[in-house]
DSSP file (Angstrom, degrees, kcal/mol; ACC not computed):
  #  RESIDUE AA STRUCTURE BP1 BP2  ACC     N-H-->O    O-->H-N    N-H-->O    O-->H-N    TCO  KAPPA ALPHA  PHI   PSI    X-CA   Y-CA   Z-CA
    1    1 A M     >        0   0    0      0, 0.0     4,-2.0     0, 0.0     5,-0.1   0.000 360.0 360.0 360.0 -37.2  -61.3  -82.9  -21.3
    2    2 A I  H  >  +     0   0    0      2,-0.2     4,-2.7     1,-0.2     5,-0.2   0.815 360.0  52.6 -68.8 -31.5  -62.3  -81.5  -24.6
    3    3 A K  H  > S+     0   0    0      2,-0.2     4,-2.8     1,-0.2    -1,-0.2   0.893 108.1  52.3 -68.7 -36.3  -65.3  -79.8  -23.1
    4    4 A T  H  > S+     0   0    0      2,-0.2     4,-2.5     1,-0.2    -2,-0.2   0.930 110.9  47.1 -64.8 -46.1  -63.0  -78.2  -20.5
    5    5 A L  H  X S+     0   0    0     -4,-2.0     4,-2.5     2,-0.2     5,-0.2   0.929 113.1  48.7 -63.3 -44.9  -60.7  -76.9  -23.4
    6    6 A I  H  X S+     0   0    0     -4,-2.7     4,-2.5     1,-0.2    -2,-0.2   0.954 111.9  50.4 -60.3 -47.2  -63.7  -75.6  -25.4
    7    7 A G  H  X S+     0   0    0     -4,-2.8     4,-2.1     1,-0.2    -2,-0.2   0.899 109.4  48.8 -55.1 -46.6  -65.0  -73.9  -22.3
    8    8 A A  H  X S+     0   0    0     -4,-2.5     4,-2.2     2,-0.2    -1,-0.2   0.874 111.8  50.0 -65.8 -39.3  -61.7  -72.2  -21.6
    9    9 A A  H  X S+     0   0    0     -4,-2.5     4,-2.5     1,-0.2    -2,-0.2   0.907 110.3  51.1 -67.1 -38.0  -61.5  -71.0  -25.3
   10   10 A T  H  X S+     0   0    0     -4,-2.5     4,-2.2    -5,-0.2    -2,-0.2   0.897 107.9  51.5 -64.6 -39.4  -64.9  -69.6  -25.0
   11   11 A M  H  X S+     0   0    0     -4,-2.1     4,-2.7     2,-0.2    -2,-0.2   0.904 110.0  50.0 -60.9 -42.6  -64.0  -67.8  -21.7
   12   12 A V  H  X S+     0   0    0     -4,-2.2     4,-2.5     2,-0.2    -2,-0.2   0.943 110.8  50.2 -64.1 -45.8  -60.9  -66.2  -23.6
   13   13 A A  H  X S+     0   0    0     -4,-2.5     4,-1.8     1,-0.2    -2,-0.2   0.908 112.5  45.3 -61.5 -42.9  -63.2  -65.1  -26.5
   14   14 A V  H  X S+     0   0    0     -4,-2.2     4,-2.1     2,-0.2     5,-0.2   0.933 112.8  50.4 -69.1 -42.9  -65.7  -63.5  -24.2
   15   15 A A  H  X S+     0   0    0     -4,-2.7     4,-2.9     1,-0.2     8,-0.4   0.862 111.4  50.8 -60.6 -35.1  -63.0  -61.8  -22.1
   16   16 A Y  H  < S+     0   0    0     -4,-2.5    -1,-0.2    -5,-0.2    -2,-0.2   0.857 109.4  48.3 -68.8 -35.6  -61.5  -60.5  -25.3
   17   17 A A  H  < S+     0   0    0     -4,-1.8    -2,-0.2    -5,-0.2    -1,-0.2   0.848 121.4  36.5 -74.3 -35.7  -64.7  -59.1  -26.6
   18   18 A V  H  < S+     0   0    0     -4,-2.1    -2,-0.2     1,-0.2    -3,-0.2   0.918 138.2   1.7 -86.0 -47.4  -65.4  -57.4  -23.2
   19   19 A A    >X  -     0   0    0     -4,-2.9     3,-1.1    -5,-0.2     4,-1.0  -0.798  59.8-165.8-147.8  96.4  -62.0  -56.3  -22.1
   20   20 A P  H 3> S+     0   0    0      0, 0.0     4,-0.6     0, 0.0     3,-0.2   0.798  88.5  61.3 -56.4 -30.3  -59.0  -57.0  -24.4
   21   21 A A  H >4 S+     0   0    0      1,-0.2     3,-0.6     2,-0.2     4,-0.2   0.860 102.7  52.0 -70.4 -28.1  -56.4  -56.3  -21.7
   22   22 A Q  H X4 S+     0   0    0     -3,-1.1     3,-1.9    -7,-0.3     4,-0.3   0.796  95.2  69.9 -68.9 -28.6  -57.8  -59.2  -19.5
   23   23 A A  H >< S+     0   0    0     -4,-1.0     3,-0.9    -8,-0.4    -1,-0.2   0.763  87.4  65.7 -64.7 -24.4  -57.6  -61.6  -22.3
   24   24 A A  T << S+     0   0    0     -3,-0.6     7,-0.6    -4,-0.6    -1,-0.3   0.661 106.3  42.0 -72.1 -14.5  -53.8  -61.6  -22.1
   25   25 A H  T X  S+     0   0    0     -3,-1.9     3,-0.6     5,-0.2     2,-0.3   0.301  90.1 112.1-114.8  10.6  -54.0  -63.2  -18.6
   26   26 A M  G X  S+     0   0    0     -3,-0.9     3,-1.3    -4,-0.3   -14,-0.0  -0.601  80.4   5.9 -85.4 140.6  -56.7  -65.8  -19.2
   27   27 A G  G 3  S-     0   0    0     -2,-0.3    -1,-0.2     1,-0.2    -4,-0.0   0.632 118.4 -73.6  71.6  14.5  -56.1  -69.5  -19.2
   28   28 A G  G <  S+     0   0    0     -3,-0.6    -1,-0.2     1,-0.1    -2,-0.1   0.562 111.2 106.4  76.6   7.3  -52.4  -69.3  -18.1
   29   29 A T    <   +     0   0    0     -3,-1.3    -3,-0.2     2,-0.0    50,-0.2  -0.356  44.6 163.9-113.4  52.7  -51.3  -68.1  -21.5
   30   30 A G        -     0   0    0     -5,-0.2     2,-1.6     1,-0.1    -5,-0.2  -0.240  53.0 -96.2 -63.4 159.5  -50.5  -64.5  -20.6
   31   31 A C  S    S+     0   0    0     -7,-0.6     2,-0.3    40,-0.1    -1,-0.1  -0.628  75.2 128.6 -86.5  92.7  -48.5  -62.7  -23.1
   32   32 A S  S  > S-     0   0    0     -2,-1.6     4,-2.1     1,-0.1     5,-0.2  -0.924  70.6-108.4-137.8 164.7  -45.0  -63.0  -21.7
   33   33 A G  H  > S+     0   0    0     -2,-0.3     4,-2.3     1,-0.2     5,-0.1   0.883 117.5  53.3 -59.4 -39.1  -41.6  -64.2  -23.1
   34   34 A A  H  > S+     0   0    0      1,-0.2     4,-2.5     2,-0.2    -1,-0.2   0.918 111.3  43.5 -64.0 -45.4  -41.8  -67.3  -20.9
   35   35 A N  H  > S+     0   0    0      2,-0.2     4,-2.1     1,-0.2    -1,-0.2   0.836 112.0  54.5 -74.2 -28.2  -45.2  -68.4  -22.2
   36   36 A M  H  X S+     0   0    0     -4,-2.1     4,-2.6     2,-0.2    -2,-0.2   0.936 109.6  47.8 -65.7 -44.4  -44.2  -67.6  -25.7
   37   37 A T  H  X S+     0   0    0     -4,-2.3     4,-2.2     2,-0.2    -2,-0.2   0.911 112.5  48.2 -58.8 -46.4  -41.1  -69.8  -25.4
   38   38 A K  H  X S+     0   0    0     -4,-2.5     4,-2.2     1,-0.2    -1,-0.2   0.908 113.9  46.6 -61.7 -40.3  -43.2  -72.7  -23.9
   39   39 A T  H  X S+     0   0    0     -4,-2.1     4,-2.3     1,-0.2    -2,-0.2   0.931 111.6  49.6 -68.9 -45.6  -45.8  -72.4  -26.6
   40   40 A E  H  X S+     0   0    0     -4,-2.6     4,-2.6     2,-0.2    -1,-0.2   0.867 111.0  51.3 -55.8 -42.4  -43.2  -72.2  -29.4
   41   41 A T  H  X S+     0   0    0     -4,-2.2     4,-1.2     1,-0.2    -1,-0.2   0.941 111.3  47.8 -62.6 -48.8  -41.4  -75.3  -28.0
   42   42 A A  H  < S+     0   0    0     -4,-2.2     4,-0.4     1,-0.2    -2,-0.2   0.878 112.8  48.0 -64.8 -37.2  -44.7  -77.3  -27.8
   43   43 A V  H >< S+     0   0    0     -4,-2.3     3,-1.5     1,-0.2    -1,-0.2   0.915 107.4  56.0 -70.1 -41.2  -45.7  -76.3  -31.4
   44   44 A E  H 3< S+     0   0    0     -4,-2.6    -1,-0.2     1,-0.3    -2,-0.2   0.755 103.2  55.8 -60.5 -23.2  -42.2  -77.3  -32.7
   45   45 A A  T 3< S+     0   0    0     -4,-1.2    -1,-0.3    -3,-0.2    -2,-0.2   0.609  89.4 102.1 -85.5  -9.7  -42.6  -80.8  -31.3
   46   46 A M  S <  S-     0   0    0     -3,-1.5    39,-0.0    -4,-0.4     3,-0.0  -0.371  83.1-100.7 -73.0 151.8  -45.8  -81.3  -33.3
   47   47 A A        -     0   0    0     41,-0.1     2,-0.6     1,-0.1     5,-0.3  -0.357  47.4 -94.5 -61.7 148.5  -46.0  -83.3  -36.4
   48   48 A D  S    S+     0   0    0      4,-0.1     2,-0.3     3,-0.1    -1,-0.1  -0.584  76.9 117.1 -72.7 117.7  -46.1  -81.3  -39.6
   49   49 A N  S  > S-     0   0    0     -2,-0.6     4,-2.1    -3,-0.0     3,-0.3  -0.940  80.2 -77.6-162.2 177.1  -49.7  -80.8  -40.5
   50   50 A D  H  > S+     0   0    0     -2,-0.3     4,-3.0     1,-0.2     5,-0.2   0.886 125.2  56.9 -56.5 -40.7  -52.3  -78.1  -41.0
   51   51 A V  H  > S+     0   0    0      1,-0.2     4,-2.1     2,-0.2    -1,-0.2   0.913 107.6  46.0 -51.1 -49.8  -52.7  -77.7  -37.3
   52   52 A K  H  > S+     0   0    0     -5,-0.3     4,-2.5    -3,-0.3    -1,-0.2   0.912 112.1  51.2 -64.7 -41.9  -49.1  -77.1  -36.7
   53   53 A F  H  X S+     0   0    0     -4,-2.1     4,-2.0     1,-0.2    -2,-0.2   0.940 111.1  49.0 -57.9 -47.3  -49.0  -74.5  -39.5
   54   54 A G  H  X S+     0   0    0     -4,-3.0     4,-1.9     1,-0.2    -1,-0.2   0.872 110.5  49.9 -58.7 -37.9  -52.0  -72.8  -38.1
   55   55 A A  H  X S+     0   0    0     -4,-2.1     4,-2.2     2,-0.2    -2,-0.2   0.866 109.1  53.2 -68.2 -37.6  -50.4  -72.7  -34.6
   56   56 A E  H  X S+     0   0    0     -4,-2.5     4,-2.1     2,-0.2    -1,-0.2   0.876 107.6  49.9 -65.4 -38.1  -47.2  -71.3  -36.1
   57   57 A K  H  X S+     0   0    0     -4,-2.0     4,-2.6     2,-0.2    -1,-0.2   0.892 109.6  52.1 -69.0 -37.0  -49.1  -68.5  -37.7
   58   58 A E  H  X S+     0   0    0     -4,-1.9     4,-2.8     1,-0.2    -2,-0.2   0.931 108.4  51.2 -63.4 -42.3  -50.9  -67.8  -34.3
   59   59 A I  H  X S+     0   0    0     -4,-2.2     4,-2.7     1,-0.2    -1,-0.2   0.903 110.4  48.6 -59.1 -42.8  -47.4  -67.5  -32.7
   60   60 A S  H  X S+     0   0    0     -4,-2.1     4,-2.4     1,-0.2    -1,-0.2   0.929 112.2  48.5 -65.9 -41.5  -46.3  -65.1  -35.4
   61   61 A L  H  X S+     0   0    0     -4,-2.6     4,-2.6     2,-0.2    -2,-0.2   0.912 111.3  51.0 -59.6 -41.5  -49.5  -63.0  -34.9
   62   62 A A  H  X S+     0   0    0     -4,-2.8     4,-2.7     1,-0.2     5,-0.2   0.927 109.9  48.9 -63.4 -45.3  -48.9  -63.1  -31.1
   63   63 A Q  H  X S+     0   0    0     -4,-2.7     4,-2.5     2,-0.2    -1,-0.2   0.914 111.6  49.3 -61.9 -40.4  -45.3  -61.9  -31.5
   64   64 A D  H  X S+     0   0    0     -4,-2.4     4,-1.3     1,-0.2    -2,-0.2   0.932 112.9  47.8 -63.3 -43.1  -46.4  -59.0  -33.8
   65   65 A A  H  <>S+     0   0    0     -4,-2.6     5,-2.6     2,-0.2     3,-0.3   0.910 110.4  51.1 -60.2 -45.5  -49.1  -58.0  -31.3
   66   66 A M  H ><5S+     0   0    0     -4,-2.7     3,-1.4     1,-0.2    -2,-0.2   0.912 109.4  50.9 -62.3 -44.2  -46.7  -58.1  -28.4
   67   67 A L  H 3<5S+     0   0    0     -4,-2.5    -1,-0.2     1,-0.3    -2,-0.2   0.816 111.6  48.6 -62.8 -27.4  -44.2  -55.9  -30.3
   68   68 A N  T 3<5S-     0   0    0     -4,-1.3    -1,-0.3    -3,-0.3    -2,-0.2   0.359 117.5-112.7 -91.8   2.5  -47.0  -53.5  -31.0
   69   69 A G  T < 5S+     0   0    0     -3,-1.4     2,-1.4    -4,-0.2    -3,-0.2   0.611  72.8 136.9  75.5  12.7  -48.2  -53.4  -27.3
   70   70 A K     >< +     0   0    0     -5,-2.6     4,-2.4     1,-0.2    -1,-0.2  -0.638  21.3 167.6 -96.0  77.8  -51.4  -55.1  -28.1
   71   71 A M  H  > S+     0   0    0     -2,-1.4     4,-2.9     1,-0.2    -1,-0.2   0.830  70.9  54.0 -64.3 -36.9  -51.3  -57.4  -25.1
   72   72 A G  H  > S+     0   0    0      2,-0.2     4,-1.8     1,-0.2    -1,-0.2   0.910 110.8  45.5 -64.6 -42.3  -54.9  -58.6  -25.3
   73   73 A A  H  > S+     0   0    0      2,-0.2     4,-2.6     1,-0.2     5,-0.3   0.900 112.6  53.8 -64.9 -43.3  -54.5  -59.6  -29.0
   74   74 A C  H  X S+     0   0    0     -4,-2.4     4,-3.0     1,-0.2     5,-0.3   0.963 108.6  48.0 -54.3 -53.1  -51.2  -61.3  -28.0
   75   75 A G  H  X S+     0   0    0     -4,-2.9     4,-2.1     1,-0.2    -1,-0.2   0.867 110.7  50.8 -58.7 -38.4  -52.8  -63.3  -25.4
   76   76 A M  H  X S+     0   0    0     -4,-1.8     4,-1.9     2,-0.2    -1,-0.2   0.918 114.8  42.7 -67.2 -44.2  -55.6  -64.4  -27.6
   77   77 A H  H  X S+     0   0    0     -4,-2.6     4,-2.1     1,-0.2    -2,-0.2   0.891 114.8  49.9 -69.3 -37.8  -53.2  -65.6  -30.4
   78   78 A L  H  X S+     0   0    0     -4,-3.0     4,-2.2    -5,-0.3     5,-0.2   0.901 109.1  52.9 -68.9 -39.1  -50.9  -67.2  -27.9
   79   79 A G  H  X S+     0   0    0     -4,-2.1     4,-2.6    -5,-0.3    -1,-0.2   0.911 108.6  50.4 -64.3 -40.6  -53.9  -69.0  -26.3
   80   80 A K  H  X S+     0   0    0     -4,-1.9     4,-2.1     1,-0.2    -1,-0.2   0.910 111.5  47.2 -59.2 -43.7  -54.9  -70.4  -29.8
   81   81 A A  H  X S+     0   0    0     -4,-2.1     4,-1.7     2,-0.2    -1,-0.2   0.868 112.3  49.9 -68.6 -35.5  -51.5  -71.7  -30.5
   82   82 A A  H  X S+     0   0    0     -4,-2.2     4,-2.2     2,-0.2    -2,-0.2   0.911 110.3  51.3 -70.6 -41.3  -51.2  -73.3  -27.0
   83   83 A H  H  X S+     0   0    0     -4,-2.6     4,-1.6    -5,-0.2    -2,-0.2   0.903 109.3  49.1 -63.4 -38.1  -54.6  -74.9  -27.5
   84   84 A A  H  < S+     0   0    0     -4,-2.1     4,-0.4     1,-0.2    -1,-0.2   0.874 111.8  50.3 -66.4 -35.2  -53.6  -76.4  -30.9
   85   85 A A  H  < S+     0   0    0     -4,-1.7     3,-0.5     1,-0.2    -2,-0.2   0.842 110.0  48.7 -74.6 -29.6  -50.4  -77.7  -29.3
   86   86 A M  H  < S+     0   0    0     -4,-2.2    -1,-0.2     1,-0.2    -2,-0.2   0.806 110.2  53.1 -77.3 -27.4  -52.2  -79.4  -26.4
   87   87 A A     <        0   0    0     -4,-1.6    -1,-0.2     1,-0.2    -2,-0.2   0.504 360.0 360.0 -81.6  -3.3  -54.7  -81.0  -28.9
   88   88 A K              0   0    0     -3,-0.5    -1,-0.2    -4,-0.4   -41,-0.1   0.537 360.0 360.0 -55.2 360.0  -52.0  -82.5  -31.0
């Protein structure tokens, strides 16, 4: 399962490097209000530790990118936060 998650993260990174707009839709963590809410809820349920604090920072960066219309960056940051929440 870890290899699958690492593979998915690699795919997101490659897609982001090649076409940032596509990265917003990779791995099911497209930059949308619904996905943002689901990821925030999952991160809030995590125990307080460095991983949670990093995920919270990624959510903040995703929100900022979303507000600035940078959907590729938003998807990348949201994907990182979702990955951290799944690995808890």
